[in-house]
C-alpha positions in Angstrom: -12.1 7.7 -32.9 -12.5 6.7 -29.2 -9.8 8.1 -26.9 -8.4 5.8 -24.2 -9.1 7.2 -20.8 -6.3 6.9 -18.2 -7.7 6.6 -14.7 -6.7 9.5 -12.4 -4.4 8.2 -9.7 -3.4 9.9 -6.4 -0.3 9.2 -4.4 -1.2 7.9 -0.9 2.5 7.7 0.3 5.6 5.8 -0.5 4.9 5.5 -4.2 1.5 3.8 -3.6 -1.4 5.2 -5.6 -5.2 4.8 -5.6 -7.7 5.4 -8.4 -9.5 8.6 -7.6 -12.8 7.3 -9.0 -12.9 4.3 -6.7 -12.5 6.2 -3.4 -15.6 6.7 -1.3 -14.2 8.1 2.0 -10.9 9.1 3.7 -11.2 9.0 7.5 -9.1 9.2 10.6 -8.3 5.9 12.3 -8.8 6.9 15.9 -12.4 6.1 16.6 -13.8 2.7 17.7 -15.9 2.3 14.5 -12.9 2.9 12.3 -10.9 0.3 14.3 -13.8 -2.2 13.8 -13.8 -1.4 10.1 -10.1 -2.1 9.8 -10.5 -5.4 11.8 -13.4 -6.6 9.7 -11.6 -5.8 6.5 -8.6 -7.8 7.7 -10.8 -10.8 8.4 -12.4 -10.6 4.9 -9.1 -10.2 3.2 -9.9 -6.7 2.0 -7.3 -4.7 3.9 -4.4 -3.1 2.1 -1.6 -1.8 4.3 0.3 1.0 2.4 1.9 2.4 5.6 5.4 0.8 5.0 5.4 0.0 8.8 4.6 3.5 9.9 1.7 4.7 12.0 -1.7 4.7 10.3 -2.9 8.3 9.9 -5.8 7.7 7.5 -8.1 5.0 6.3 -9.3 5.0 2.7 -12.5 3.2 1.9 -13.2 2.2 -1.8 -16.3 1.3 -3.7 -15.0 -2.3 -4.0 -15.2 -2.6 -0.2 -11.4 -2.5 0.2 -9.9 -0.6 3.2 -6.5 1.0 2.5 -4.3 2.2 5.4 -2.0 5.2 4.7 0.7 6.9 6.8 -0.4 10.3 5.4 -2.9 12.7 7.1 -6.4 12.7 5.5 -5.9 16.5 4.8 -2.7 15.7 2.8 -4.5 13.1 0.7 -7.5 15.4 0.2 -5.2 18.2 -1.1 -3.6 15.7 -3.5 -7.1 14.8 -4.8 -7.8 18.5 -5.3 -4.7 18.9 -7.4 -5.7 15.9 -9.6 -9.2 17.3 -10.1 -8.0 20.8 -10.9 -5.8 19.4 -13.7 -8.8 17.6 -15.2 -11.0 20.8 -15.2 -8.5 22.9 -17.2 
């Protein structure tokens, strides 16, 4: 019998979650190239703002070309990814 696989999700702040398998990169928003990436995603309609009005501390890039803004530090999100992956290995 085929077992249904539930996609692994990680919390990116304020109850918002992202599929672990879809994330390509988590970057800091301070550099000029990252600001351009954000602006271009906004123009294409591919920007998702998950900051709840707070300061953007990380930018998540997905394989579907979406750009997600989060108020959490990249290190915090990375640690949460590590916790998800560790659960799967056991």
